[in-house]
N, C-alpha and C positions, 0 to 999 in steps of 0.2 A: 504493500500500500504506500510505503514511502516513495517508491519509484513512480507510482501513478501520481502521487501528489506533486512530486518534482516535475513530472512531465506536464501536468495541468498548469503548474506555475510558469513553466517555460512558455507555454502557449499564451497564458493570460497576460504576461508582461508585454506582449506584442499587440494587445488589444486595447481599444479605448476604455477608459475607466467606467463610463456609463453602462457599457454592455459586458464588462469583464466578468462580473460575478455570475450572471446567468449563463454565459457561455462556458465558464469553468465548471459550473454545476452540471451542465449538459454533457460535457466531455467526460467528466469524472464518472457520471452515471453510466455512460455508454461503455467506458473501459471496464468498469466493475461488472457490468452485464456480460461483456465479452470474456472476462476472466472467469466468471462463474460458469459460463457455458463451456469454456475450454476445460476447466477443472472437472466438470461433470462428465464430459466425453472421455477424458483421460482416466477417470476413476481414481483420482488422487488429489490431494490438497494442492492448492496453488503454491508455486514457488517462484523464485526470482527468474529462472529460465523461462517459465511460462509468461511472466509479466513482460520480459524482454521481447518475447515473440509477438505479443499483441501490440506492444508499443511500436515495434518495427512495422507491423501491418498497418497501424493507424497513420503512421507517417511522420515526417519531419515536423517539429513544432512550428517552424517558421512557415511552412506550406499550409499546415492546418490553420494557423492564425490568419494567413492570407485569404483562405476560403471564406472567412467571416467578414472580410473587409471589402468595401466597394473597390471597383477598378480605379487605379490611380494613374493618371497620365496628364501631361500638359496639354496635348491636343489629341482628342479621341479619334477613333476610326471613322466616325461619321463626318467629321470636319476635315480629316487629313487629306482626302483627294482634292478638295477645294484649296486647302492651304498649299499643297504641293504645286497645283496649277498656278497659283498667284506667285509662288516663289520663283517658278520658271519664267513667268512674265516679267517680274521685277528684275531678276538677274539678267534677262535678255535685254531689257531697256537699259540697265546700268552698263552692260557690256557695249551696247551700241553707242551710248553717249561717250563712254571713255575712249572707244576706238575712233570716233569722229574727232574728239579733242586731240587724240594722239596724232591722227593724220594731219590735222591743221598745224599742230605745233611742229611736227617733223618737216612739213613742207615749208614752214616759214622760218624756223629757227635752227634746224639741224644742218649747220654748215660744215661740220666735221664729225668724225666717228664718236669722239668723246661727248660732244653735245648731244648727239643722237642717243647714246647710251644713257645719259642723264635723263633725257626726256622719257625714254622707255622705262627707266626705273621709277620715275615719278608717276607714270601712268599705271604701272603695276601696283604701286602703293595705293593710288587713288582707287583703282578697281577693287582691291582687297578691302579697304575701309568702307567704300560705298556699298559693296555687296554685304559685308558684315553688318553694317548699320541697317540696311533694308531687311535682312534676314531676322535680326534681333527685334526690329519693330514689328514685323509680321508675326513672329512668335508671341510677342507680348499681346498684340491685338487678339490673336486666336485663343490665347490662354484666357483672356478676359471673357471672350465669347463662350468658351468651353465652361468656364466657371459659372457664367450666367445661366447657361442651359442646364447645368448640373443642379444648381440651386433652385431652379424653377420646377424640377421634378418632371420635366417634359423631354420627350424624344426630340431629335432634330426635326422630324416631320411635324412635330407639334401635337401629337396624340398623347393623352395623359397616360401615366404609368400606374399600374396597380389599381385601376378604377374599373367599375362595371361599364361596359360599352353602352352608350346611349344613342339610339338612332337619331335623336335631335342634333347630335354633334355633326351630322352631315351638313346642316345648314351653315356650319362654321368653316368646315374644311373643304367644302366643294368649291370648284371654280365659280366665280372669279376671286374667291377669298383666300385661296391657298397662296402662301408667299413663295416667291422664287428664291430659294436658299442661296444659290450662287450669286445672284445679283445683289441680294441684301448684304451678304458678307463683303462682296467687292465694294459696295457703297461705303461700308464702315471703314474699310482699309483706305480707300482713296480720300475719303473725307478727313480721316485722321492725318494723312499726309498733307492735305491742304492746310489744316490747322497748324501743323508743325512748320511747314515752309513759310507761310505768310506771317506767322507770329514770331518765329524764332530765327528764320533765315531769309528775311526780305531782300538781302543783298544778292541772293541768287538771281533776282530779276534786274540785274545791272548789265550795262553794256560797257565793256572796257577796251582800251586800246593802249598800246605801248608806244614809246617814242620812235621805235623802229617801224611803226605802221601796222603791226599785227593787231587783230581784233579778237575779243574774247567775250564769252557770256559768263557772268558771275563776278567773283571778286578775286583779287590776287595782287601781285606786285606790279600794278599798272594803273593808269588813270581810269577811274571808274565813274560812270555816269548812270544814275537811276533811270530805268525805262519808265516805271510807273510813278505818277505824281503823288504829292501829299494828299490831293483830293481823293485819290483812289484809296490810300491807306486810312483815310478817315472812316471809310466804310468797313474796314476789317473787323473792328469790335462787333458790329452788328452781324456781319457774315459769320464770324466765329461763333456767336451765340446760336445762330441758325444751324451751323454745322454740328455743334455739340448736341443740340436738341434732335437733329437728324440721327446722330449716332444712338442717342437714348431711344428714339422711336424704333430704330433697326434692332436694337438689343431686345426691346419688348416684343417685337415681331418674331425674333428668333426664339424667344422663350415660349410664346404661345403658339407659334406656327401658322397663324392665319390672321387675316384682317377682320376687324369688327368695326362697328360704327364709330367707337371712340377713337381708335387708331386712324381711321380714315379722316375723321374731322381734324385730328392732330396733324396729319400729313397735309391736308388741304390748307390749314392755317399756315404751315411752314412755307408752302408754295406761294400763297398769297403774299407773305412777307418777302419772299425771294423776288416776286414780281415788283413789289414796291421798291425794293433796294435797287433792282435793275433800272426801273424807271427813274429813280432819283439820280443814278449814275449817268443816265442819258441826258437828263435835264441840267445837271450840274457842270462844274468846270471840267476842263480836259483831264482825262485820266492818264495821259501820256506826259511825262516830264521832258522828253527829248525835244530840243529846239535846235535851230541852226547854230546858236551860240554855245551849245553843249560840246561842239566839236572844234578842233583847231581851225584856224582861219584858212589853212591850206585845204581843208576837207569840207568845210561848211557849205560851199557853193557847188560841190560836185553833183553830178546827176544822180548818182547812187544815193547820196544823203537826202537829196530833195525827194526822191521817190519813196525812200524809207519814211520820211517825216509825213508824207501824204497817206501812205498805206496803213501805218500803225493805228492811227485814230479810227480809220474806217473798219479795220479788223475788230477793234474793241467794240465799236457800235454794232457791227453785224453780230458779234458774239452775244451782246446784251439783248438784242432783238430776238435772237434764237433762244436765249434763256427764257425770255418772256413767253415766246410761242410754245416752247417745250413745257413750261410749268402750266400754261393755260390748258394745253392738251391733257396733261396729267390730272388737272383738277376736273375736267370734263369726264375723263375716264373713271375717276374716283366716284363722282356723283352717279355715273352710269352703273358702276359696280354696286353701289349702295341700293339703287333702285332694283337692279337684277336680284340682289340678295333678298330683298323683301318679297319680290315675286316668287323666288325659289322657296323661301320659307313658307309662304302662303300655300304654294302648291303641295309641299310636303305635309303641312298641317291639314289641308283639305282632304288629301288622300287618306291620311291616318284617321280622320274623323269619319 
């Protein structure tokens, strides 16, 4: 019995305190029953050898304890395929950006082998740090999503666990209310990166040039000119709030697995705010900081610079109008889905009655 007590104690110390006593009692009772049955079949009193046999059959204490614990992982099997797809997308984008920068730098600055090797070394370091940062950020985001799903007690598909199936749940999970898991997670990831870039690394949106005439995007050891104006960055706090609320909405949708009236109203509200912000941007001062005076006098009057200064504001305006159009379409689709959902629910109720 001392061996059994020691075994049960070894299992118990690996278990949470709130369930330890009950599980220890269960295992102890099972082992005693096994020992009694083994002793009866052998026609002799139980001894240490017999105890060793049943303990070996029962298994390693660590594995036994693990069978009573929930699965523990940072990113579960349901989310992993989406996670891996996004990892490949982000790494591919990172590789393309680094290679483009490498090609430009080699073409403009690599006048000898030593300089070329230095540029290659810097590109390799940049690729490593950028890839590592992207991967770490994706892991963090998916770990948060996994945690949210786990704490909600829901499967990724949104169906409840350990509950009796209710036919009325069809009105919640049937199209058009079922969420698109991949799109929702992708929105969380890209929205997070937008918050990160615009709030912590706005210098990424700078245009730089060196005295030798080479051009760059971002910041570095060269003359740097902001592309976006202060008028644009005055909207960032409002956009950040909308982005944060969008992530909150997406996490709620991932937890419950389907759209309902409340989440659709929440989504419509965010899209209305987005339209208002886009309209304010269109009506306000220029969102582009670049002017002819931003460039050296030798470049300010060149045809390329003049074309650039004309095209950039137009690109911004077209982008804002597309944002307004896209959000308007999404609002119409949301209202249409709400109406369809009511008709579907009425049909189900009418048939059941």
